[in-house]
N, C-alpha and C positions, 0 to 999 in steps of 0.2 A: 940455182933452184927455180923451178917453174912456179908460177902463181898458184896453179892447181895443187901442187905438192905442198906448198906452204899452207894453203887453206886447209888441207887434210890433216896436217900436223896439228893445227889449231883445233879442228873438230875432234880429232882423236884424243887430245889432251883433255878437252872438256868432257868427253864421254867417259874417260877413265876416272877423272876426279868426281864426276857426278855419281858414277857407280860406287866409288869408295865412300861417298857421303850418304848413300842410300841405306837406311837402317837394316833392312834384311838382305842387302846385296842382291836383290832381285833384278833380273834383266828382262825387258820385253822389247818388242819392236818399237813401240812409241817412246819408251824411255831413252832408247838409243837415238831415235829420230830427233827428240827435243834437244838432246845433248849436242848432236851435230849441228842442229839449227842455231843454237846459241853460239857454238864455236865459230861457225861461219859468220854470224852477225858481228861478233866481236872482232874477228880477223879483218873482214872487209871494211868495217868502220875505221879501224886503225890504218888500214892500207890506203883508203881514200884520202885520209889526212896526210899520211907520211909518204906514200908511194914506194915503200920499202918492204918487200915480201918477207924475207927471212926475219928481219927485226920485228915485223908485225906478228909473225908466228911465235917468236920468242916471248914478246910481251903478252900475247894472248895466253900462252902456256903459263906464264908467271901469274896472270890474273886468276886463271883456273886453279892453280896451286894455292894462291892466297885465299880464295873462297873456301877451298877444301880445308885449309889450316884453320880459318876462322870458324868454320862449321864444327871442326873437331874440338876446338877450344870451347865453343858454346855447348856442345853435347856433353863434354867432360864436366863443365861447371853447372849447367842448367838442365841437362838431360833433354834437350830439345834441339832439333835441326834449325838451320837458318830459314827464315820466312821472308816474304816480300817486304814487310814493313821494317826489316832490319837495315834497309838502305837508309831510312831516317834515323835508326838507332846509331848507325855509323856516324852520321852527322853530329848527334848528341855526344858520342864518344870523343870525337875530334874537338868539340867545343868545351867538353868537360873531361879532359883526359885522366884526372886523378881518380875518377870514379870507375874507370874501365881498364886503362892500360897497365895498371899494376898487376892484373891477373895474368898477363902474358909472360912467358919465360923471358928472362933478361937477355938471353942470347939471341932472341928474335931480332932485336934492334940492330946490332952490328951486321947480322946476316942480311937483313932487309936493305941496309945501306949499300952493302957490297953488290947485292943483286940489282938494285937500281942503277948503280954505277956501271955494271956490266951491260945492262940493257941500253943505257944511254950511249955506251961505247959502240954497241952494234948499230944503233941509229946514226951515229956520227960517221962511222966508217963505211957503211954499206951504201953503194950507189943506188939511185932510184931505178926501179924496174923498167919503167917506160921513159922514153926520151921526152915526150910531151906531157904536159899536165892534162891535156884533153883526153889522151889515151888512158891515163891513170884514173881520171874521174869516171870515164865511161865503163872501164873494166871493173873498177871497184864498185860502182853503183849497180852494175848488172849482178855481180855476185851478192851484194847486199840485198837486192830485190828478191833474188832466188831464195836466200836464207829467210827473209821475211815471209815468203810464200810457204816455206817449210814450217815456220812457226804457226802461220795461219791454219795449215792443214792439221797440225797437232791440236790446236784449240778447237777446231771444228769437229774433229773425231772424238774428242774427250769432253766436250762441253755438256753433253747429256748426263754425265756422271758428276753429280754435285759433290764438291769436296766436303769433308767433314769439319774442316777448320781445326782439327787436331793435327798439329804440325807433324808429329812423328808418323801418325797413321797415313796422312796424305803423302808424306815423303816416301813411305814404304810402297805405296800403291802407284804413285805417279813419278817418283824420284824427286829429290829436292828442287831441281830446276823446273820439272813439270808442274809440281805443286805450286811453286812461286808464280809461274805463268797463269795457271788456272785461278789461283787466288786473286791475282791482279785483275784478270778479266772479269771475274765475278764482282770484284769491288767496283770497277768502273761502271758496270751495268746496274748494280743494285745499291750502291752506297746512299743514294738519295732516298730510296724506299726504306732502308734501314733507319736512317735519321728520322724520317717521318714517323715510323712505328715507335721508336724509342721516345720521340718527343711527345707522344700521346699518353705515356705512362704517368700516373699521378697517385699520390698517397692521400689526397684531400679527403676521400671517403673515410679514412681511418680516424679522422678527428671526430666525426659524428658517432663512431662506434666505440670511442674510448671509454674505458671503465672509469668510474669516479675515484677508484683506488689508485694508488701509485705515488709518485714523488709529489712533494708539496708544490703549491702554486708558485712559490718564489724560490727558485733554486737555479744553480748553474749546471751545465754539463761540460765536463772536460773529457774529451776522447783522445787517447794517445795511440798513435800508430808507431810502434817501436821497431826501429830498423833491425832486420836480421835477427829477430827475437825468437829463441827456442830454449827448451830446457833439456836438450839432449846431450849437453856437454858438461863435464865435471873437471875439477882440478886434479892434480896428480895424486891427491889423497882420496879421491872419490867424492869430495864434498861439492855441494851445489854452489853455483855462482850467484844464485838468486834465492837465498833462504827466506828473505822477508816476503818476497812475492809468493813463494810457496806456502808460507804460513797464512797470509791473507787469502790465498786461493781456497783454503779450507774453510774460511769464515764467510766469504762472499760467493756469489754466483761465479762460476768459472768453468773452464773446459778447454777444448781445442778447436781451432779452425782447421778443417780438412781442405787443403788447397789442391786444385787440379794441376798446378804448375810448381816448379821448384824455384831456386834462388833467383834474385835480381829481377823479379817482376813486380816491383812495388806498385806500379800503376794499375796492374790487373786487380790485385787485392784491394787496393785503395778505392778504385772505381766501384767494384762490386759491393764493398761494405757501405760506401756512401749512397749508392743508388739502388742497390738490391737487384741489379740487372745482371743476368748470368752471361757467361761467354757464349752459350748456345744462342741466345737472343742477339748478341752482337755480331755473330757470323764473322765476316772479314775484318771487322773492327776489333775482334776479340784479342788479336795479337798485341795491339796497342790501343786500348780504348780511349786514351787521351787525344788521339787523332780526331775522334768523334767529339770528345768533351771540349776541344778547342774551337769547334765549329758551331755547336748547338747548345741551347739552354736545355738542361736535363733535370728532371725531378730528383731530389736527393734528400738525405736527412737534413741538410741545411735549409732547403726550401720548406720542408715540413716544419722545422723548428721556427722559421720566421712566421709561419701562419699561427704558431702558438705563442708568439710574442717574444721570441729570442732574438738577440743580436748575434750574428754569426761571424766568427773570426778564425783565420788560419794562421798558425805559426809554423814556419819551416826554415831552419837555419841553413839554407842552401840557396843557390842562384834561382831567383823566381822564374826565369825564363826556361829553366831546365824542364824538358817535356811540356813547355808552355803552361806550367801550373798557374801562372799569373792569369791566363785566359780561362783555363779549365775551372779553377775554383770560383771564379766570377760566374761562369755559366752553370755551376752547380749550386749557386745561391749564396755563396759566402760574400759578405759585404766588405771585408777587409782582409788583406793578405800581408803578413809581415815576413819578409825574406831575410837572407843572410845579413844584409847591411843593418838590420834592426837589432841584431844581437852582438854587435861589436864589443859590448861591455862584458860579455860572458867568456869564461876561459875555454881554451881548447884542450881536448885530450887526444893527443896525436894530431890528426888532420882536421878533426871536426869539433863542433861545439859540444861541450860537456852535457850529457843527458841529465845528470844530477842538477847542474846549475840551471838548465832550461826548465826542468819540471818544478824546481823550487820557485823560479821566477813566475811560472804559470800559476802556481797556487797562490802566491802573494798578489799577483795581478787580479785574479778572479775575486779574491777576498775584498779588494778595493773597489770592485765594480758594483754600482747600485742597480744597473739594468741587468735583467736576466740574460745570461750569455751562454752560447754554445761555442766553446773554444776547441778547435781541432789542432792537435800538436803532432807534427810529423818529425820524429827524431832522426838524427844523422850519425851519432857517435860510433855506433857499432858497424858502420859500413866498412866492407873489406876494401882491399886485401889486408890481412892481419900479419903484416911483416913488421920489421923493427920500427918503421916510421909510423905505425898505427898507434903506438903507445910511448914512443921515445924511450924505449928500454935499452939499458946497457947490458943486461943479462941475456943469456941464451934461452929465451922462452920459446915454448912451442906455439904453433898457430892457435891452438885451442886456449892456451893460457893467455895469450894476448887478447883473443876474443872475450875471454872470461873477465878480464879487467874492465872492458866496456860494459858487460852485463852487470858487474858489481856496481858500477856507477848508476846505471838505470835502476837497479834494485834499491839503492839508497834514496834516489829521487822519488820512486814510487812509495816507499815506506814513509817518507816525509808527507806526501799527499794524503795517504791513508790515515796518518795521525791527525792531520788537520781536519779530516772528515769526522774522525772519532771524537775529537775535541770540540766539534761544531764551529771551528774557526771558518772552515770552508763549507758553506751550505750548498750542497749539490751532490751530483753523482760523478764518479770517476770511472772511466772505462779504459782498458788497455788491451791491445792485441798486437801480434807480430805480423809483419807484412809477408815474410817468406823465410825459408830456411837459409842460414848462412852457407856460403860456398866452402865450408870446411872440408878439407880433403878426405878425412875419415868418414864424414857423413855421406859424402858422394860415393866413396868406395863401398860402404856398407848398405847403400840404397836406403838410407833412413827414411821413414815415412814423412811425407810432406805435410806436417802439421805444425801449427804454432799456437802458443797458449793465449787464452783471453781471460779477462776478469772484469766484473762489473759490480760496483757497490750500489746499495740503495734499491735493490729489486724487491718486488712484493713477496717473492718466495725464493729461497736459495736453491739453485739448481746447479748440477755439475753434468754437462753434456757436451757433445760435439755438434758443431754446425758447419755447413758450408758458408762461404762469405755472404751469400744472398739471404740465407736463413738468419745469420747473425745480424744483418742489416735490419730485418723485420723485428728481431728481438730487441735491438737498440731502440727502435721507434716506439715499441710498446712499453718498454721498461724504463727508459732513461729520460724521456721527455715528459714534462708536465703539461 
């Protein structure tokens, strides 16, 4: 097989899989161009290292297929194509496999091992294409340079069309590979300016404009971000998994958060609620705002609370370095971060720390605090996948029933907190909201609306309405902080 033929096999495979991953299956000159450019880049990079033409084409094809399969799984669960920041998401998935790999079909792993073994066999058996290493490097480098020039032409021809940073919209227009390239280039050119713009935002003026009405001067704020929290699931008899929450939702201010994204985007909701910054303002950082949060100090509810005399604390029973929350929360103004190692005394429900036990501990801890405190609790129990390992069940429960077991635990924990508020054991305000829809198969198939419930005690007036995350952030600042 000639070197040229092998390179065209690579380019063709990337073109086909990029087309299959494009939401509207549209084809244009430039989408075909960028597919071929990426296919050539991958092929010649492998060839320069290995010197084996056919094996390089096979490995390139396998990589293209792998990206397509990953994109298909992401679209199925999250209704969003792959984006350029998913390279870092892949790193997080490898370092925290229990949070991601359970969503992949079980048959993927033996197939993957067989494919890797076959590719390794090709590399082991195929002779090098050129006799000398010098010829290999010169030919491979020339092909790689031509491919880079093709990539540069694509970027030059399309750079005047600013991407929307809506993943599916941009993938439909530029193709997933084209959108990833343009997003990356935009980010390299503009990320410093975005950081500077976001860094100038402040809530300081809100202190001067505060009403004298509102929460008492000495109170705590407990804000709970509940993992995969929604009220769209019922048990087999049609009963709610969260009856206590629904009862209190009628008594206190409550409603829904309307999210522009679907499941597994905790950091997007978390960042928007804490900072009040929209995805439109974040631009290329909108796909993973914690890339920004790990680099820059940003105004948030926590910094606002500190101006008002609060101590600010985060509790999250997960690895502190996951998405670099240890850095992000510090940059958002939190003074203390308690991670998984700090909750070793609490029981697990399935794979994660019990929500009921965590919220009970949070309430008791706040009662013991003399200093006015803002405690932000990020729960974990209801994180998927909701297989047998998620609840240690021996019965044949459905996915929704297993998910419901976790919601029931959250419901009991919230009820305990609300009773402490009613009995005036806990002097303060309790707020709760969901970070995203769970990746329940039925909800995905039915295209359930991307909404999660919220509730806030102690407001001046009881309201029941829908907010986007940024509106909810402002509502919290106005109603929950003294």
